[in-house]
N, C-alpha and C positions, 0 to 999 in steps of 0.2 A: 504817871510815867516816872521815869527815873533816870538815874545816872549810874554810872558805875553802880547803877541801880536800875531803874526801869520805869515803866509806864505807871501812871497814877490812875487807879480806878477809884472813883468816888461815886459809887452807885450802891444801891441797896436792894435787897430782895424783900418779898412780901408774901404773906400767905393768908389763907382763909379757911374757914370751915363751913359746914352746911347750915349754919345758924341762920334763921330767917332774917330778911332785910329789915324787918320791923324792930330788930334789936335783940340783944342777948337776954335770954330769960333764964334765971337761975334754976327754976323748976324744970325747964326744958333740958338744961345742961345735965341735970341729975336724973332725967327720965331714962327709960329703957333705950338701949343702943339702937333698936330698930324703929324707934318712934319716928313718925313721918311729919313733915311740915304741912301746915294748911296753906294752900296757895293764896296769894294776895292779889288784889286788883292791880296793884302797881307793878307786880312782877309775874306776868303770865308764865305758868310753868311749862317748860318744854320737856325737860328731863332732869332727874335728880339722881345722883349716884347713891347706892345703898350706903347706910351709915357704916363707916369703917374705923372711926376713931372713938375710943371710949371717952365718955364725958370726963372721967377722972383724969385722963391724959391731957385733955384740953385745959382743965382748970389748974393742973400742975405744970403746964408748959412754961418754959423760960421766955422772957421777953426778948424778941429778936428785932434788931434795928437796922442793920446795914450789911450789905454783901450780896453774894450770889446765892440763890436759893431755888430749890426745885418745888414746884407747885403741882397740885392735881386739880383739875376742873371737877367741881362737885355739883354744879348747877349752871344751866344756860337758859336764857329766855329772851324773847323779843320785847324791846321797849317800844319801838315803832316799826313801821314797815321796812326800814333800812338801818335800824340800830339794834345791836345785840349786846346784852350784858352777860358776863361770865363771873361766877363766884369760884374762888380758889381757896384751897387750904394747903398748908404745908404737908408734904409727905411725912415729915417729922413734925408733930404738933408744936406750934409756937404761938405766942401772943404778938401780934404785929404792932410795932411802934413806928409811926411816921407822922409827918406834919401835914395837917389838912391842906390839900391843894397840890401836894407833890405827885410825881409820876414814877413809874417803873419802866424798865426797858426789857423787852422780850428778846431772847436769843433764839432764833428760829432757823430751821433748815427747810427751805422751800424748794423743792425740785433739785436738791443737791447744792443749793446756794445758801451760804450762811447769810442771814438777814437779821438786822436789828431794827426795832421800832419802839418808840416810847409812847406810852398811853397813861393818861392821868388816872389816879385811883379815885373812883367815884364813891367809895364807901368811906367810913370815918374811923379813925383810930380809937374812938370811944366805944367801938364794937370790934374788939381786937382779935377775935378768933377766926375771922374770914376776911377776904380781900375781894373787892368787886372792881372789874374793869369794864367800861362801856365803850363799844366800838361802832362807829358809823361806817357803813360800807361806801366806799368811794368808787366811782366808775373807773375801771382800769387799775384800781389800787391793789397791788400785789399782796400786801400784808393784811389789810382790812378784809378783803374777800377770802383770803386763806383762813383767817381766824373765824369769820362768820360761817363759812361753808365747811371747814374741815376740822376745826377744834371742837371736840365733843366731850360730854361728861365721861370722866374716867381717864381722859388724856392727860399727859404730864408735860409741863413746860419748864424752861429755865428762865429766870428773870434776874435782873440786878436792880439795885436801887434801895430805897427811894431817893430821888433827887429833886431839885428845883427850889428856887428862892421865892417863887410865887406861892406863898403859903401864909397861914395865920400866925405862925411863930416868928418868922423873920420880918413880917410886916405887922406892926402893932397899930391897932385902931380902937376907937371908942364907939363910933357909929359907922356901920358898913353900908356901902352901896354896891351890890353885885350886878354887873351888866354882862349879859352873855347872849350868844346867838348859836343856834345849832348845837353841835356836840360840845361847844365851849361851856355848856352848863355843867359838865362833869366835875371840875374842881370846885365850882360854886355849890354843887350839891354836897360834896364832901365837907366843905367849910360850914355850910348851913347845918348839916347834921351834927357836926362837932359842937357848934355853938348852942344848938337846941338841947343837945344831950348834956352839956357840961356847964353852960352859963345861961340859965333860964331867962335872965333879963337882958340878953343881948339885943341891941337895936339894929335890926336888919331891914334894909329895903332891897328888894330883888326885882329886877326888870329883865325878863327873858324875851328875846326876839326869835320868831320862827315863821315859816311860810304859812302854816295852817295849824288848826287844832290837832290834826293827825300827825304833825311833825314835832309836837311838844314832848320832850323827854322828861321823865320823872314827874308827870303832872299829878299823880295821886300822892306821891311821897311829899312833894312840895306843899300841896294843899293840906296834908295832914300836919306838917310842921307849922304852917301858918295858922291853922285852926287852934293849935295848942298854945300859941304865943301871941299876946296882944301887941308885941313889938316887932312882929314879923309882917312886913308890908309886901304882899305878893302881887306882882303885876306882869302882864304880857303885852307884847306888841306883835300883832299878827298881820302879815301881808294880805291874807284873806279874812273877810269878815264873817264867813260862813261858820255856823255852829259854835260861835264863841261862848254860848250859854253852857256848853259842855265843860268849860273851865270854871265858870262862875257857879255851876251846879255843884261842883266839888267843894267850893269854899266861897260863900256868898260875898265876901269882902274882896275878892280878887278884882284888881283893876285891869281893864283891857283897852287897848288903843289899836287902831287899824292903820296899816301902811308901814312906814319905816320909822325908826326911832328919830325923833326930832327934839330940839330944845323945848319946843312948846309941849310936846307929849311928856318929856321927862319932868318938866316943871309941874305939870298937872298931876303926874303919878307920884312924884317924890318932891314935894315943894321945898324941902330943906336939903336938897342934894349938895348945895354948896358947903354944908357943914359936915359932910361925910367923907370917909376914905373910900376911894373908888377902886374896885377890882374888875378888870375887863378880860374876857376870854371869848374867842370866836374866830371866824375866818378873818384873814388879813384885811380885806376891804372894810369889814364891819368895824374892826378895831381902829383902823385909820380914820374912819368916819366919826367914831365916838371921840377919838382924841381931838380932832378938829372942832367938833361940836363943843367940847368942854373948854378948849382954848379960846374959842370965840366968845364963850360965856364968862371969860376971865376967871375960870376955876383955878384954884391953887394946885398946879400940876405936880407939886411935891407930894400930893396925896393921891396921885394917879399911878396905878400899877396894872400891868397887863402881862398875860401869858401868851406864848406863841411857840409853834414848832416850825416857824419859817420866817425869821426876822428879816424884813425887807430893808430896814435901816442898816443892818450888818452887811447885807448883800451889796447895798449901795456903797458902803465904805470899801468893801472888798474890790468892787469894780473900779473905784477911783484910785486904788493903790496898786492894782495889778500892773499898770503901765510903768510904774516906778520900781518894780521888783528887780532885785539884783541877780545877776547870773554868777556872781562870785561863789566859789565852793567853800563850804564850812564843814566842820565835823560835829555830828550829833552823837553823843555818847549815851548809851542806854544799857546799863548793866555791864556785861563784858563785851558788848558790841559797839563798834565805831562805824557810823554810817555817814558817807559823804553826801551832803545835801546842799543844793544851791539855794540862793536867796529867794528864788521864785517858787520854791516848793514848801508846802506846809509840813509841820511836824508829823501830822497824820500820814502824809505820803511817805515820809522816811520810815516811820514805824511799820506801816503796812508792807513796805518793800522788803522788810526782813521777816514778814509773817509773824511779827510779835503780837501777843494778845492785847487787843484794845477794842473797846466798844465805841462805835461811831454811829449813833442812831440817826440823827438829823443831818449831820455833815454841814451844818450851816451856822454853827455857833449859838444854838438856842437851847438844846436839851441838856448840855453839860455832861453827857456820858463820857466824853473823851478828855475829861479834866486831867491835867498832869502838872507837875511842879518843876520849875526851872531852878536848879541849884546854882549854876554858874553860867555866865554868858548873857548875851542880850538878844531880845526878840521884839517883834512887832506884831500886834494882834488887831484883828478887825472886829472882834466881838468879845465882850466880857459879861454879857447879860445873864449868864447862868452862874456867875461867881459872886460871892459876898465880898465886901470891902476887906475883911480880914484875910480871905483867900488871896485876893489880888496882892495885898501887902506881903503875903508869905511867898509870892512867886508862882502861884497857880495860874495856868493858862488853859485855853481850849485848843487841843491839838489840831482840830480841823480848821481853825481860824488864826493860826499863829505861824509866822515864818521867822527863821533865825537870821540875825545880822552879825553873828560871830560864832565861834565854837561854843557849843552848848552841852550841858549835862542835865539829864532829867532824872528825877527821883521817883521811885515807886512808892505808892501809898497803900499799905495793906490795912484794911479795916477789919476789926474783930466783930463777931456777931453782937457784942454788947455795946459797941461804940455808938454814940449818938451823932 
């Protein structure tokens, strides 16, 4: 956001090509424009757009890192009975540069309503010519069902990003423990693919929880990575014991436990978990349970990191502070606009009241899409989880979770396509 300036947009776009998920092949890139991909077991083919980008254009494309971008869906397939993956490429060819684990935000028009939603990138920047997003259909979910049922090969979408501090660049580790459940596997898949592609001796322990074998996402891809690396320890915790052999058949050394993740199961599957940096992603109850489990085991919680698009702790802080909100009126200055705002209104409310452009995907202080910079004045925030320490020191806040306590000016942040 800005001030005599404007709203800050700290988001980035991303793109993809129709290169197979098994990786970029130089020979394929230089093959005939109409060459077709062979379907893989891990990515059942639903439909693929005819080749429209010359291999030479892809190889000569500039590296693109941040901002708004238009993408075209070039491939769509079912991962499970209720999970769909989409492969995108830029309408203008680019090489995508993002941090493994980050997300993008879709700008959609659904039945005439502008809607924003953030999804983790499930592919890896080590394969930069395409971008994959994996979506789980949620009962009653407006965006997830719209994407799964209405977004098809050849359709175009606008996204911004990438964003997110839950990634392998901002979080440094020597030994990794990835704990995921359900669709929370998506950032872990991106991270695993990146590590396997770029650092062949990475020490990875992966424990994924799911209801049944039929609900396991990326089973073939994960087994393939584990089979190529002696330091990739792949494990599953399944509520149902039925057909677990289908996972071990893919990779004989796969560990399996039945029920819910417990300290006993974790210790058996990953005996040295205390010496690892933990990355957690999944439904809120799962992440809360994992956090309590590790705290009870006296794990060093400075090595605990989690991703979420619904921060319950932030919501608790918000609820606790709402009763103390001030009704005093202050002035919010954004560019050439002055907006009267009370102390019980968020910056986002003031910005949207003037119909100024801002993306607010989660509206709960988690995704970071509504990041903006306070140039002058004072504010109070209920969430900073999507901000780095340097951003906080520089005055960045999340508009959806910030209220003003004096007159405030906001500054717009314009990112060029080459900015990291």
